[in-house]
Steps between C-alpha positions, in 0.01 A plus 500: 500500500487393137766228533508219754795446734583177317521684167718773652747244640575395143592856392866591447486877546257771608458863395334791681449768235416819686445854377800617704730196520546159337613205709597149389537194724673188370425168671796376701686830457282772652432860403722576198346824365366801691510799264275792396253417221655741253676479164675768295454471123657676204192619307697530174638145489275319748809378690478434872751727677447422869261324739436505874691738729698664220186567292328639810785749554463615138137608555463869413867531403508357147541664157199501269583172324512296824174413675461333839196268490318301766348184350295423816221716642303410811631144500383448140731463200414778253787436255569127462798528265678759716426302818660192341807695388535660843473163680751333267751776570439490877544123516821502300624246246647256754181463703282477189719220367460314830121536488481391135663168591200410719269248335157660447590827672221617731450852639279657766393865497301737720186668367280765669188372671253642245714444189280440196571215253683738265739611777559139603569408138757781472684361806496148354630622163785683675608181679467294181738746334760398761469136394236378748294208368239539775410801717317488835331820621477586871296779655735769633301518825547129572870505408566805719310347793709182476820702466442701818415189703123536543323170582291507181430125499325503841130567561587840649473848353813676375477851357767622260555831326734500198618860454628518143623786285185525286232333718420377848344155545324404823367153584385269776626142460396175663552129416755584230274725298364853475172561684455859390734745325512850360743671262535879524678683215703702750859414583838657563490680165175676597665624820798623296264677259314668790828642635613618155167675434501665843848647447414612147177678598600640840869579443532508117779243528565202274681204652759280329334169410702297752476730804145424621591189703778682690246776568261250660780376725595859585156547653601286792597305744128470525412564138127557458450567872539848653816408695742570212687825421285809440702634207682316221720667238433379145713561188343513156434713192293817494191451280510856360871566449635146462784586739601283799338610824466383861189545711418424861187287509257457787496123550150512653368630165682218317347246737155644425567460125593135557182434699278533191622187314531305824132557580416263213714232667305540826172470307629175345583355843150588620339331198701179546401483868133563420499217245677259736307245714469613866690197636805592296477870592514392867835326426635816341433710810797321660714422195460831320637590155831387351652756261729388216628661181752777442258783589438342843829663600353850459587656840203520735250321270457211745436742785240690298316175419518394864336825610234490227393135541571430868657168391858378551711574190826315432764543229664182369871453568589552132175635353639571153591137418216311673319402178805343333604338829154344520539364148840361601352326805243332276759399239725346764205303646520660845125569517288204604131499405240460772398134529137449594460169678156468661591157643790637705441488875 
């Protein structure tokens, strides 16, 4: 964790800028923004047309002069100006006025575990554009672990897997800090891409841009496991003719296509465990892995990890908002640091 708990208690609001969704927590109020990280822009005038849910619905459906942009990629701000404009619009004038009245406005923000100084600087600049006089950065892994209730401050091992849209982060935590961690550039978007490519090559079918997630859900009940339906009907556009067409897809073949990107996630788990001290690995045999992040809800993913690792695998109660909830817990002062008192009986 870059910032101390004492510094975070002085912050007035916290932002979790994700590749898929942006969430804002205001101290004393709670979660005030939970919207897709998307903005629609008029390329001729530069005017902002829509942000959040409405901009997301416009993806793939706009005329040539309107472009839907995503200013965040893999937890890193890639377009500072657009990220600032998007956040201002999501917060709304009333809430921004309230925040501006705070003396020496302070903000907290999540950053990926291996974020380089340039990526951290981009996050800071984005918060400064909202009026923040000081910005505290918190590792996403630590924030998510706090948000899902893991005992990160104790001298016990806790293993967390943050399943994001663009990347998956895996870490073992103890005594309030990261012991070992790994970031794999495979997330929910890679799974989507694997399904799209499979249908294009095997069935010559192109999917609408927003239909991949419903397809993943259609694989199950049991999702990635063989207990789901054998055949799923998919609607899309024929690659050759451009006409609408429906095909019946063997779900076992789709599951096989998904396995390829998920193998990298299993390799990442193995590397983290190999780099972890044996005493902590012994703790994890009982505690297992806690999954958070929006892609943790992919049907059957937890069961596949359970079978592959032989460890218990749990999904947080609300995995998609754990990181911002963890930031909120720190802002509100609900997390007490471990006090080391060698003179205590």
